N, C-alpha and C positions, 0 to 999 in steps of 0.2 A: 471664353465666350466669343462667338463669332460676330457679335454686335456690341457697340458701345452702350453703356447704361449710366444712368444717374439716379441716385437714391436721395430724394429730398425728405420724404417721410415725415412731414410736419404733423400730420394727424394720426401717426401710427398708434394703435393697430388698425385704424380705418384708412385704407389706402386706395388710390386709383393707379392702375398700371396703364400708362400711355404707350401703346405698342405701335411704333411707326414701321410701315412696310415700304419696300422699294417700289411696290406696285399699288394700284388702287385696291382698296379693301372691298371684297364682295361678301355676300352672305355666307358662302362656304368657308371663308377665312374666319369670320366671327364664330361660326359653329365649331371649327377646329380649335380655336382658342378656348372656347367653353369646354369642349370635350377633354382637351389635354389637362386643363386645370381642375375640372371635375373629377377626372380619374386620379389625379394627384391627391385631391381632398379625400376621395373614397379610400384610397390605399392607406392613408395615414389615420383616418378616423377609425378604420377597422382594426388597425394594429394597436392603437393607443387605448381605445375603449372609453376612458374617462372623458366626459364633456370638457372639463377644464384643461385637459392635456392636448386637445385636438389643435394642430398647428394652424388650421384655417377654420373659422366659424361660419363664414359666408362667402360665396362667390356669386356676384350678380351676373346678369346677362351682358355679353359683349355688345358694344354699340359702336356704330360708325360715327365719327366726329362730324358735326355739322360744318365745321370750318375747314377741315383738311381731309380729302378723300383717301389719304394714305395712312390715316390714324384710326386705330381701334382703341376703345376705352373699356376697361373692365374694373369693377369695384371688388376689392377683396378685403374682408375684415379678418385680420389675423387674431388668433387666440393664443398662439405660442410666442416664443421669443422672436425678437427682430431678425435673428439669423435665418429664419424661415424664408425671408425674402430672397436670400441667395439660392435656396432650393427651388423656389418658383422660377427665378431667372434661369437656372440650370434646366428645368423642365422645358421652358420655352426654347432654349438653345438646342436641346436635344430633339425636340419633337416638331418644331415649326420652322419652316424655311422661309426666306424672304424678309426677315426682320432687319430693318435698317438700324433701329435703336429703340431703347426702352427707357422711359422716365417714370420713376415711382414717386408719386406725390402722396 
């Protein structure tokens, strides 16, 4: 990974990805975050077929933090095994530039 990360995961499978950027987050960054994770979810729901086997059950809308203009928050409800978190981190690493760090709560 090009960025440091921390996985707290206290409420797994219901998580919040706190994505910190080096720059201020703009609406286009939120859209990119949603698009990348939505594409990941679509790819894996099509290949697995069974509702219970889908690695991600829900992805919320990405939001800008009210406290930190460099922080985007996105709610992800995992349906699969906790290892899927690594896949999502890898997707962010591969497709999104400018991430300073990610904290998964």
